[in-house]
Biotite code that builds the C-alpha atoms (Angstrom):
import biotite.structure as struc

atoms = struc.array([
    struc.Atom([1.022, 24.026, -8.345], chain_id="A", res_id=1, res_name="MET", atom_name="CA", element="C"),
    struc.Atom([-1.800, 21.820, -7.671], chain_id="A", res_id=2, res_name="ASP", atom_name="CA", element="C"),
    struc.Atom([-2.571, 19.162, -10.255], chain_id="A", res_id=3, res_name="ASN", atom_name="CA", element="C"),
    struc.Atom([-2.110, 21.739, -12.947], chain_id="A", res_id=4, res_name="GLY", atom_name="CA", element="C"),
    struc.Atom([-4.053, 24.657, -10.359], chain_id="A", res_id=5, res_name="ALA", atom_name="CA", element="C"),
    struc.Atom([-2.544, 27.644, -9.133], chain_id="A", res_id=6, res_name="THR", atom_name="CA", element="C"),
    struc.Atom([-2.082, 27.605, -5.065], chain_id="A", res_id=7, res_name="VAL", atom_name="CA", element="C"),
    struc.Atom([-0.563, 30.750, -4.712], chain_id="A", res_id=8, res_name="TRP", atom_name="CA", element="C"),
    struc.Atom([1.247, 33.992, -7.297], chain_id="A", res_id=9, res_name="LYS", atom_name="CA", element="C"),
    struc.Atom([3.268, 36.652, -6.387], chain_id="A", res_id=10, res_name="SER", atom_name="CA", element="C"),
    struc.Atom([2.271, 40.378, -7.044], chain_id="A", res_id=11, res_name="SER", atom_name="CA", element="C"),
    struc.Atom([4.415, 43.477, -7.233], chain_id="A", res_id=12, res_name="GLY", atom_name="CA", element="C"),
    struc.Atom([7.882, 42.505, -5.112], chain_id="A", res_id=13, res_name="ASP", atom_name="CA", element="C"),
    struc.Atom([7.042, 39.830, -3.034], chain_id="A", res_id=14, res_name="GLU", atom_name="CA", element="C"),
    struc.Atom([8.841, 36.165, -3.053], chain_id="A", res_id=15, res_name="LYS", atom_name="CA", element="C"),
    struc.Atom([8.388, 33.258, -1.415], chain_id="A", res_id=16, res_name="CYS", atom_name="CA", element="C"),
    struc.Atom([10.832, 32.337, 0.714], chain_id="A", res_id=17, res_name="THR", atom_name="CA", element="C"),
    struc.Atom([9.731, 29.201, 2.792], chain_id="A", res_id=18, res_name="LEU", atom_name="CA", element="C"),
    struc.Atom([7.075, 26.384, 1.296], chain_id="A", res_id=19, res_name="VAL", atom_name="CA", element="C"),
    struc.Atom([5.841, 23.494, 3.508], chain_id="A", res_id=20, res_name="GLU", atom_name="CA", element="C"),
    struc.Atom([2.837, 21.575, 3.422], chain_id="A", res_id=21, res_name="ALA", atom_name="CA", element="C"),
    struc.Atom([1.633, 18.967, 5.692], chain_id="A", res_id=22, res_name="TYR", atom_name="CA", element="C"),
    struc.Atom([-0.963, 16.636, 4.599], chain_id="A", res_id=23, res_name="SER", atom_name="CA", element="C"),
    struc.Atom([-3.415, 14.314, 7.291], chain_id="A", res_id=24, res_name="LYS", atom_name="CA", element="C"),
    struc.Atom([-6.348, 12.311, 5.597], chain_id="A", res_id=25, res_name="GLY", atom_name="CA", element="C"),
    struc.Atom([-8.309, 14.155, 3.246], chain_id="A", res_id=26, res_name="GLY", atom_name="CA", element="C"),
    struc.Atom([-7.066, 17.983, 4.198], chain_id="A", res_id=27, res_name="SER", atom_name="CA", element="C"),
    struc.Atom([-3.247, 19.164, 3.134], chain_id="A", res_id=28, res_name="ILE", atom_name="CA", element="C"),
    struc.Atom([-2.064, 22.581, 4.802], chain_id="A", res_id=29, res_name="LEU", atom_name="CA", element="C"),
    struc.Atom([0.265, 24.716, 2.967], chain_id="A", res_id=30, res_name="VAL", atom_name="CA", element="C"),
    struc.Atom([2.255, 27.035, 4.964], chain_id="A", res_id=31, res_name="TYR", atom_name="CA", element="C"),
    struc.Atom([4.076, 30.456, 3.264], chain_id="A", res_id=32, res_name="LEU", atom_name="CA", element="C"),
    struc.Atom([6.630, 32.973, 4.372], chain_id="A", res_id=33, res_name="LYS", atom_name="CA", element="C"),
    struc.Atom([6.337, 35.661, 1.562], chain_id="A", res_id=34, res_name="VAL", atom_name="CA", element="C"),
    struc.Atom([8.512, 39.127, 1.815], chain_id="A", res_id=35, res_name="GLU", atom_name="CA", element="C"),
    struc.Atom([8.460, 41.874, 0.257], chain_id="A", res_id=36, res_name="SER", atom_name="CA", element="C"),
    struc.Atom([9.260, 45.567, 1.086], chain_id="A", res_id=37, res_name="VAL", atom_name="CA", element="C"),
    struc.Atom([6.348, 45.957, 2.836], chain_id="A", res_id=38, res_name="THR", atom_name="CA", element="C"),
    struc.Atom([8.104, 42.579, 5.227], chain_id="A", res_id=39, res_name="GLY", atom_name="CA", element="C"),
    struc.Atom([7.159, 38.905, 6.725], chain_id="A", res_id=40, res_name="LEU", atom_name="CA", element="C"),
    struc.Atom([3.792, 37.923, 5.723], chain_id="A", res_id=41, res_name="ASP", atom_name="CA", element="C"),
    struc.Atom([2.601, 34.422, 6.555], chain_id="A", res_id=42, res_name="LEU", atom_name="CA", element="C"),
    struc.Atom([-0.031, 32.564, 4.675], chain_id="A", res_id=43, res_name="LYS", atom_name="CA", element="C"),
    struc.Atom([-1.875, 29.671, 5.595], chain_id="A", res_id=44, res_name="TYR", atom_name="CA", element="C"),
    struc.Atom([-4.217, 27.725, 2.632], chain_id="A", res_id=45, res_name="LEU", atom_name="CA", element="C"),
    struc.Atom([-5.823, 24.825, 3.274], chain_id="A", res_id=46, res_name="GLU", atom_name="CA", element="C"),
    struc.Atom([-7.462, 22.471, 0.841], chain_id="A", res_id=47, res_name="ARG", atom_name="CA", element="C"),
    struc.Atom([-10.250, 19.918, 1.921], chain_id="A", res_id=48, res_name="VAL", atom_name="CA", element="C"),
    struc.Atom([-11.692, 16.370, 0.484], chain_id="A", res_id=49, res_name="ASN", atom_name="CA", element="C"),
    struc.Atom([-7.624, 16.184, -1.081], chain_id="A", res_id=50, res_name="VAL", atom_name="CA", element="C"),
    struc.Atom([-6.590, 12.242, -2.364], chain_id="A", res_id=51, res_name="THR", atom_name="CA", element="C"),
    struc.Atom([-2.962, 12.031, -1.606], chain_id="A", res_id=52, res_name="PRO", atom_name="CA", element="C"),
    struc.Atom([-0.669, 10.925, -3.999], chain_id="A", res_id=53, res_name="SER", atom_name="CA", element="C"),
    struc.Atom([2.757, 10.709, -3.576], chain_id="A", res_id=54, res_name="PRO", atom_name="CA", element="C"),
    struc.Atom([5.433, 11.639, -6.299], chain_id="A", res_id=55, res_name="ASP", atom_name="CA", element="C"),
    struc.Atom([6.538, 7.908, -7.231], chain_id="A", res_id=56, res_name="HIS", atom_name="CA", element="C"),
    struc.Atom([4.015, 6.277, -9.045], chain_id="A", res_id=57, res_name="VAL", atom_name="CA", element="C"),
    struc.Atom([3.456, 5.990, -12.696], chain_id="A", res_id=58, res_name="ASP", atom_name="CA", element="C"),
    struc.Atom([-0.888, 6.573, -13.198], chain_id="A", res_id=59, res_name="GLY", atom_name="CA", element="C"),
    struc.Atom([-4.218, 6.582, -11.258], chain_id="A", res_id=60, res_name="THR", atom_name="CA", element="C"),
    struc.Atom([-3.954, 5.811, -8.035], chain_id="A", res_id=61, res_name="LEU", atom_name="CA", element="C"),
    struc.Atom([-6.479, 2.942, -6.845], chain_id="A", res_id=62, res_name="ILE", atom_name="CA", element="C"),
    struc.Atom([-7.505, 1.148, -3.941], chain_id="A", res_id=63, res_name="THR", atom_name="CA", element="C"),
    struc.Atom([-7.660, -2.922, -3.832], chain_id="A", res_id=64, res_name="LEU", atom_name="CA", element="C"),
    struc.Atom([-10.817, -4.163, -1.523], chain_id="A", res_id=65, res_name="ASP", atom_name="CA", element="C"),
    struc.Atom([-10.144, -7.809, -0.827], chain_id="A", res_id=66, res_name="LEU", atom_name="CA", element="C"),
    struc.Atom([-13.771, -7.785, -0.032], chain_id="A", res_id=67, res_name="SER", atom_name="CA", element="C"),
    struc.Atom([-14.970, -6.439, -3.375], chain_id="A", res_id=68, res_name="SER", atom_name="CA", element="C"),
    struc.Atom([-11.995, -5.997, -5.781], chain_id="A", res_id=69, res_name="PRO", atom_name="CA", element="C"),
    struc.Atom([-13.204, -3.728, -8.692], chain_id="A", res_id=70, res_name="ASP", atom_name="CA", element="C"),
    struc.Atom([-12.732, -5.717, -12.188], chain_id="A", res_id=71, res_name="GLY", atom_name="CA", element="C"),
    struc.Atom([-12.143, -2.472, -14.294], chain_id="A", res_id=72, res_name="SER", atom_name="CA", element="C"),
    struc.Atom([-9.147, -1.613, -11.918], chain_id="A", res_id=73, res_name="ASN", atom_name="CA", element="C"),
    struc.Atom([-7.974, -4.583, -11.372], chain_id="A", res_id=74, res_name="ILE", atom_name="CA", element="C"),
    struc.Atom([-6.940, -8.041, -13.032], chain_id="A", res_id=75, res_name="LYS", atom_name="CA", element="C"),
    struc.Atom([-7.805, -10.941, -10.702], chain_id="A", res_id=76, res_name="THR", atom_name="CA", element="C"),
    struc.Atom([-6.131, -14.517, -11.659], chain_id="A", res_id=77, res_name="THR", atom_name="CA", element="C"),
    struc.Atom([-7.504, -17.295, -9.739], chain_id="A", res_id=78, res_name="THR", atom_name="CA", element="C"),
    struc.Atom([-5.706, -20.321, -9.342], chain_id="A", res_id=79, res_name="ARG", atom_name="CA", element="C"),
    struc.Atom([-6.426, -23.689, -8.056], chain_id="A", res_id=80, res_name="ASP", atom_name="CA", element="C"),
    struc.Atom([-3.907, -26.654, -6.616], chain_id="A", res_id=81, res_name="TYR", atom_name="CA", element="C"),
    struc.Atom([-5.388, -29.767, -5.749], chain_id="A", res_id=82, res_name="ASN", atom_name="CA", element="C"),
    struc.Atom([-8.500, -27.736, -4.275], chain_id="A", res_id=83, res_name="GLY", atom_name="CA", element="C"),
    struc.Atom([-6.552, -25.002, -2.317], chain_id="A", res_id=84, res_name="PHE", atom_name="CA", element="C"),
    struc.Atom([-7.392, -21.989, -4.753], chain_id="A", res_id=85, res_name="GLU", atom_name="CA", element="C"),
    struc.Atom([-5.118, -18.623, -4.192], chain_id="A", res_id=86, res_name="SER", atom_name="CA", element="C"),
    struc.Atom([-6.598, -15.407, -6.017], chain_id="A", res_id=87, res_name="LYS", atom_name="CA", element="C"),
    struc.Atom([-3.604, -12.705, -8.043], chain_id="A", res_id=88, res_name="ASN", atom_name="CA", element="C"),
    struc.Atom([-4.980, -9.275, -8.054], chain_id="A", res_id=89, res_name="TYR", atom_name="CA", element="C"),
    struc.Atom([-2.611, -7.125, -10.563], chain_id="A", res_id=90, res_name="ASP", atom_name="CA", element="C"),
    struc.Atom([-3.602, -3.312, -11.322], chain_id="A", res_id=91, res_name="PRO", atom_name="CA", element="C"),
    struc.Atom([-4.644, -2.644, -14.645], chain_id="A", res_id=92, res_name="VAL", atom_name="CA", element="C"),
    struc.Atom([-1.732, -1.086, -17.060], chain_id="A", res_id=93, res_name="LYS", atom_name="CA", element="C"),
    struc.Atom([-1.496, 2.885, -16.130], chain_id="A", res_id=94, res_name="GLY", atom_name="CA", element="C"),
    struc.Atom([-2.876, 2.429, -12.608], chain_id="A", res_id=95, res_name="LEU", atom_name="CA", element="C"),
    struc.Atom([-1.149, 1.642, -9.606], chain_id="A", res_id=96, res_name="SER", atom_name="CA", element="C"),
    struc.Atom([-2.339, -0.089, -6.095], chain_id="A", res_id=97, res_name="ILE", atom_name="CA", element="C"),
    struc.Atom([-1.670, 2.607, -3.215], chain_id="A", res_id=98, res_name="SER", atom_name="CA", element="C"),
    struc.Atom([-4.077, 0.803, -0.711], chain_id="A", res_id=99, res_name="SER", atom_name="CA", element="C"),
    struc.Atom([-5.151, -2.651, 0.839], chain_id="A", res_id=100, res_name="VAL", atom_name="CA", element="C"),
    struc.Atom([-8.296, -2.662, 2.334], chain_id="A", res_id=101, res_name="VAL", atom_name="CA", element="C"),
    struc.Atom([-10.750, -5.477, 3.832], chain_id="A", res_id=102, res_name="ASP", atom_name="CA", element="C"),
    struc.Atom([-14.029, -3.819, 3.384], chain_id="A", res_id=103, res_name="GLY", atom_name="CA", element="C"),
    struc.Atom([-13.747, -0.832, 5.408], chain_id="A", res_id=104, res_name="ASP", atom_name="CA", element="C"),
    struc.Atom([-10.114, -2.657, 7.106], chain_id="A", res_id=105, res_name="LYS", atom_name="CA", element="C"),
    struc.Atom([-6.822, -1.161, 5.882], chain_id="A", res_id=106, res_name="GLU", atom_name="CA", element="C"),
    struc.Atom([-4.340, -3.469, 5.524], chain_id="A", res_id=107, res_name="LEU", atom_name="CA", element="C"),
    struc.Atom([-1.359, -1.831, 3.871], chain_id="A", res_id=108, res_name="TRP", atom_name="CA", element="C"),
    struc.Atom([-1.019, 2.320, 2.732], chain_id="A", res_id=109, res_name="ASN", atom_name="CA", element="C"),
    struc.Atom([1.792, 3.664, 0.705], chain_id="A", res_id=110, res_name="THR", atom_name="CA", element="C"),
    struc.Atom([4.222, 5.647, 2.360], chain_id="A", res_id=111, res_name="ASN", atom_name="CA", element="C"),
    struc.Atom([4.992, 7.943, -0.382], chain_id="A", res_id=112, res_name="GLY", atom_name="CA", element="C"),
    struc.Atom([8.045, 5.712, -1.959], chain_id="A", res_id=113, res_name="GLY", atom_name="CA", element="C"),
    struc.Atom([6.445, 2.569, -2.458], chain_id="A", res_id=114, res_name="GLU", atom_name="CA", element="C"),
    struc.Atom([3.822, 1.352, -4.519], chain_id="A", res_id=115, res_name="GLN", atom_name="CA", element="C"),
    struc.Atom([1.617, -2.336, -4.192], chain_id="A", res_id=116, res_name="CYS", atom_name="CA", element="C"),
    struc.Atom([2.958, -4.355, -7.397], chain_id="A", res_id=117, res_name="TYR", atom_name="CA", element="C"),
    struc.Atom([0.432, -7.289, -6.691], chain_id="A", res_id=118, res_name="PHE", atom_name="CA", element="C"),
    struc.Atom([-1.281, -8.931, -4.115], chain_id="A", res_id=119, res_name="ALA", atom_name="CA", element="C"),
    struc.Atom([-2.191, -12.875, -3.438], chain_id="A", res_id=120, res_name="THR", atom_name="CA", element="C"),
    struc.Atom([-4.883, -13.879, -1.125], chain_id="A", res_id=121, res_name="PHE", atom_name="CA", element="C"),
    struc.Atom([-5.104, -17.470, 0.432], chain_id="A", res_id=122, res_name="PHE", atom_name="CA", element="C"),
    struc.Atom([-8.944, -17.419, 1.480], chain_id="A", res_id=123, res_name="PRO", atom_name="CA", element="C"),
    struc.Atom([-9.887, -20.655, 3.248], chain_id="A", res_id=124, res_name="LYS", atom_name="CA", element="C"),
    struc.Atom([-12.993, -20.834, 5.004], chain_id="A", res_id=125, res_name="GLU", atom_name="CA", element="C"),
    struc.Atom([-12.023, -19.920, 8.115], chain_id="A", res_id=126, res_name="ASP", atom_name="CA", element="C"),
    struc.Atom([-8.337, -18.585, 7.923], chain_id="A", res_id=127, res_name="HIS", atom_name="CA", element="C"),
    struc.Atom([-6.978, -16.442, 5.132], chain_id="A", res_id=128, res_name="ASP", atom_name="CA", element="C"),
    struc.Atom([-3.463, -15.315, 3.819], chain_id="A", res_id=129, res_name="LEU", atom_name="CA", element="C"),
    struc.Atom([-2.172, -12.401, 2.275], chain_id="A", res_id=130, res_name="LEU", atom_name="CA", element="C"),
    struc.Atom([0.851, -11.410, 0.523], chain_id="A", res_id=131, res_name="ILE", atom_name="CA", element="C"),
    struc.Atom([1.785, -7.828, -0.378], chain_id="A", res_id=132, res_name="ILE", atom_name="CA", element="C"),
    struc.Atom([4.396, -7.451, -2.940], chain_id="A", res_id=133, res_name="ALA", atom_name="CA", element="C"),
    struc.Atom([5.862, -3.769, -2.564], chain_id="A", res_id=134, res_name="ILE", atom_name="CA", element="C"),
    struc.Atom([7.963, -2.097, -5.391], chain_id="A", res_id=135, res_name="LYS", atom_name="CA", element="C"),
    struc.Atom([10.032, 0.719, -3.619], chain_id="A", res_id=136, res_name="LYS", atom_name="CA", element="C"),
    struc.Atom([12.265, 2.493, -6.599], chain_id="A", res_id=137, res_name="GLY", atom_name="CA", element="C"),
    struc.Atom([14.104, -1.260, -8.163], chain_id="A", res_id=138, res_name="ASP", atom_name="CA", element="C"),
    struc.Atom([13.610, -3.252, -5.402], chain_id="A", res_id=139, res_name="ASN", atom_name="CA", element="C"),
    struc.Atom([10.543, -5.203, -3.466], chain_id="A", res_id=140, res_name="PHE", atom_name="CA", element="C"),
    struc.Atom([9.651, -6.329, -0.320], chain_id="A", res_id=141, res_name="GLU", atom_name="CA", element="C"),
    struc.Atom([6.880, -8.702, 1.193], chain_id="A", res_id=142, res_name="TYR", atom_name="CA", element="C"),
    struc.Atom([3.923, -7.420, 4.205], chain_id="A", res_id=143, res_name="ASN", atom_name="CA", element="C"),
    struc.Atom([2.037, -10.811, 5.312], chain_id="A", res_id=144, res_name="PHE", atom_name="CA", element="C"),
    struc.Atom([-1.050, -10.906, 6.636], chain_id="A", res_id=145, res_name="PHE", atom_name="CA", element="C"),
    struc.Atom([-3.102, -13.869, 8.545], chain_id="A", res_id=146, res_name="GLU", atom_name="CA", element="C"),
    struc.Atom([-6.575, -13.548, 8.980], chain_id="A", res_id=147, res_name="ASN", atom_name="CA", element="C"),
    struc.Atom([-8.502, -15.704, 11.241], chain_id="A", res_id=148, res_name="VAL", atom_name="CA", element="C"),
    struc.Atom([-12.156, -15.465, 12.805], chain_id="A", res_id=149, res_name="GLY", atom_name="CA", element="C"),
    struc.Atom([-12.090, -11.784, 10.431], chain_id="A", res_id=150, res_name="GLY", atom_name="CA", element="C"),
    struc.Atom([-8.898, -10.085, 12.106], chain_id="A", res_id=151, res_name="GLU", atom_name="CA", element="C"),
    struc.Atom([-5.907, -9.564, 9.949], chain_id="A", res_id=152, res_name="TRP", atom_name="CA", element="C"),
    struc.Atom([-2.597, -8.875, 11.793], chain_id="A", res_id=153, res_name="LYS", atom_name="CA", element="C"),
    struc.Atom([0.802, -8.547, 9.492], chain_id="A", res_id=154, res_name="GLY", atom_name="CA", element="C"),
    struc.Atom([2.769, -12.123, 10.205], chain_id="A", res_id=155, res_name="VAL", atom_name="CA", element="C"),
    struc.Atom([5.950, -12.920, 9.802], chain_id="A", res_id=156, res_name="GLU", atom_name="CA", element="C"),
    struc.Atom([7.598, -14.921, 6.661], chain_id="A", res_id=157, res_name="GLN", atom_name="CA", element="C"),
    struc.Atom([8.452, -17.981, 8.440], chain_id="A", res_id=158, res_name="ASP", atom_name="CA", element="C"),
    struc.Atom([5.227, -18.369, 9.848], chain_id="A", res_id=159, res_name="TYR", atom_name="CA", element="C"),
    struc.Atom([3.007, -17.672, 6.764], chain_id="A", res_id=160, res_name="PHE", atom_name="CA", element="C"),
    struc.Atom([4.502, -20.338, 4.965], chain_id="A", res_id=161, res_name="PHE", atom_name="CA", element="C"),
    struc.Atom([3.988, -22.740, 7.859], chain_id="A", res_id=162, res_name="LYS", atom_name="CA", element="C"),
    struc.Atom([0.130, -21.649, 8.028], chain_id="A", res_id=163, res_name="LYS", atom_name="CA", element="C"),
    struc.Atom([0.594, -21.499, 4.032], chain_id="A", res_id=164, res_name="TYR", atom_name="CA", element="C"),
    struc.Atom([1.866, -25.111, 3.830], chain_id="A", res_id=165, res_name="ASN", atom_name="CA", element="C"),
    struc.Atom([-0.787, -26.667, 7.038], chain_id="A", res_id=166, res_name="GLU", atom_name="CA", element="C"),
    struc.Atom([-3.525, -24.675, 4.350], chain_id="A", res_id=167, res_name="MET", atom_name="CA", element="C"),
    struc.Atom([-2.227, -26.623, 1.294], chain_id="A", res_id=168, res_name="THR", atom_name="CA", element="C"),
    struc.Atom([-1.613, -29.870, 2.808], chain_id="A", res_id=169, res_name="GLY", atom_name="CA", element="C"),
    struc.Atom([2.104, -29.735, 1.593], chain_id="A", res_id=170, res_name="LEU", atom_name="CA", element="C"),
    struc.Atom([4.659, -30.646, 4.031], chain_id="A", res_id=171, res_name="PRO", atom_name="CA", element="C"),
    struc.Atom([6.594, -28.102, 6.269], chain_id="A", res_id=172, res_name="ASP", atom_name="CA", element="C"),
    struc.Atom([10.337, -28.576, 5.423], chain_id="A", res_id=173, res_name="LEU", atom_name="CA", element="C"),
    struc.Atom([11.511, -27.994, 8.673], chain_id="A", res_id=174, res_name="ASN", atom_name="CA", element="C"),
    struc.Atom([10.161, -31.051, 9.475], chain_id="A", res_id=175, res_name="SER", atom_name="CA", element="C"),
    struc.Atom([10.815, -33.100, 7.171], chain_id="A", res_id=176, res_name="THR", atom_name="CA", element="C"),
    struc.Atom([14.957, -32.785, 7.095], chain_id="A", res_id=177, res_name="LEU", atom_name="CA", element="C"),
    struc.Atom([16.771, -35.593, 8.779], chain_id="A", res_id=178, res_name="PRO", atom_name="CA", element="C"),
    struc.Atom([17.684, -34.647, 12.225], chain_id="A", res_id=179, res_name="LYS", atom_name="CA", element="C"),
    struc.Atom([21.445, -33.549, 12.930], chain_id="A", res_id=180, res_name="ALA", atom_name="CA", element="C"),
    struc.Atom([23.460, -36.610, 14.758], chain_id="A", res_id=181, res_name="SER", atom_name="CA", element="C"),
    struc.Atom([25.516, -35.566, 17.977], chain_id="A", res_id=182, res_name="GLN", atom_name="CA", element="C"),
    struc.Atom([28.238, -37.624, 18.191], chain_id="A", res_id=183, res_name="GLU", atom_name="CA", element="C"),
    struc.Atom([29.907, -37.928, 21.496], chain_id="A", res_id=184, res_name="SER", atom_name="CA", element="C"),
])
């Protein structure tokens, strides 16, 4: 079955003893090993223009495009912190974010056991930051990104918050801590 449609049905004494499915892009290839009294038969079925649907997600899969978030699928909350703006993106009820892009640049895509729970975007003239909160079962992890000159790259958490503090004008906590005295 594929979304309720029968892909293959046995006839007579046939029985399927193996199914393997492979997907890439918008295509799915299914390999069936079918045994009957007349012998072994291998069947290859292909389906093209398919949107992958991870089995863990509740709801319709959508893409969050930072360059133009779809207001019918994404709830956008804008906050202002002393002139520094952030935008939080959440899927509307019944939808799940399976990928995050900025125009034609893919930043994150589900691996089948996770979904983007929310994303927070911190735009600033020539330097943007992004946090993607990823839900895996009951656990969360966070991916951090920086965009300088139109190029996105993944960054470590410490680096991200250092840049965030620079952008917002907040002090870096590490630089405000007193230095430990050394005894001789």
